[in-house]
C-alpha positions in Angstrom: 12.0 -10.0 27.6 11.6 -11.3 24.1 8.2 -11.2 22.5 6.7 -14.5 21.6 6.6 -15.6 18.0 3.1 -15.0 16.6 2.8 -18.7 15.6 3.5 -19.7 19.2 0.7 -17.6 20.7 -2.4 -19.3 22.1 -5.8 -18.5 20.6 -6.7 -16.1 23.5 -3.4 -14.3 23.2 -3.8 -14.0 19.4 -7.3 -12.5 19.9 -5.9 -10.0 22.3 -3.2 -9.0 19.8 -5.9 -8.7 17.1 -7.9 -6.3 19.4 -4.8 -4.1 19.9 -4.4 -3.6 16.1 -6.8 -0.6 15.8 -5.3 1.1 18.8 -1.8 0.6 17.5 -2.7 2.0 14.1 -4.2 5.1 15.8 -1.0 5.5 17.9 1.2 5.2 14.8 -0.8 7.8 12.9 -0.8 10.2 15.8 3.0 9.9 16.4 3.7 10.3 12.6 1.3 13.3 12.4 3.1 14.9 15.4 6.5 14.3 13.8 5.3 15.8 10.5 4.1 18.8 12.5 7.4 19.2 14.2 9.2 18.9 10.9 7.0 21.5 9.2 7.4 23.9 12.1 11.1 23.4 12.2 11.4 24.0 8.4 9.4 27.1 8.5 11.0 28.5 11.7 14.6 27.6 11.2 15.0 26.3 7.7 16.0 22.8 6.9 17.8 21.0 9.7 17.9 17.8 11.7 14.3 18.1 13.0 13.0 18.5 9.4 13.9 14.9 8.7 12.7 13.5 12.0 9.6 11.7 10.6 12.0 9.6 8.4 13.3 7.9 11.6 9.8 6.7 12.5 8.9 5.2 9.1 10.7 1.9 9.6 9.1 1.5 13.0 5.6 2.1 11.6 6.4 -0.3 8.7 7.4 -3.1 11.2 4.2 -2.5 13.2 2.1 -2.8 10.0 3.8 -6.0 8.9 3.2 -7.5 12.4 -0.5 -6.4 12.3 -1.0 -8.1 8.9 0.6 -11.3 10.2 -1.7 -11.3 13.3 -4.8 -10.7 11.0 -3.6 -13.6 8.8 -3.2 -16.0 11.7 -6.6 -15.1 13.2 -8.2 -15.6 9.8 -6.3 -18.9 9.2 -7.3 -20.3 12.6 -10.9 -19.0 12.1 -11.0 -17.2 15.4 -13.1 -14.2 14.4 
């Protein structure tokens, strides 16, 4: 199922997305921190290898999430919903 475009969301759906932003930021930080921990452990234990560069795989995903969150905040502010 495709996600709706942000501009097509109703006001209620947009407010729900805005409430999820803080939680999503915490999840992104936790996942990234875990991946950094795995990379450091791998580098110390086995030297540089595939797991050392694992956090680099998650960077584009986190960047996409951040862009979407900023767009949601912009739409909420534009519509004057908060």
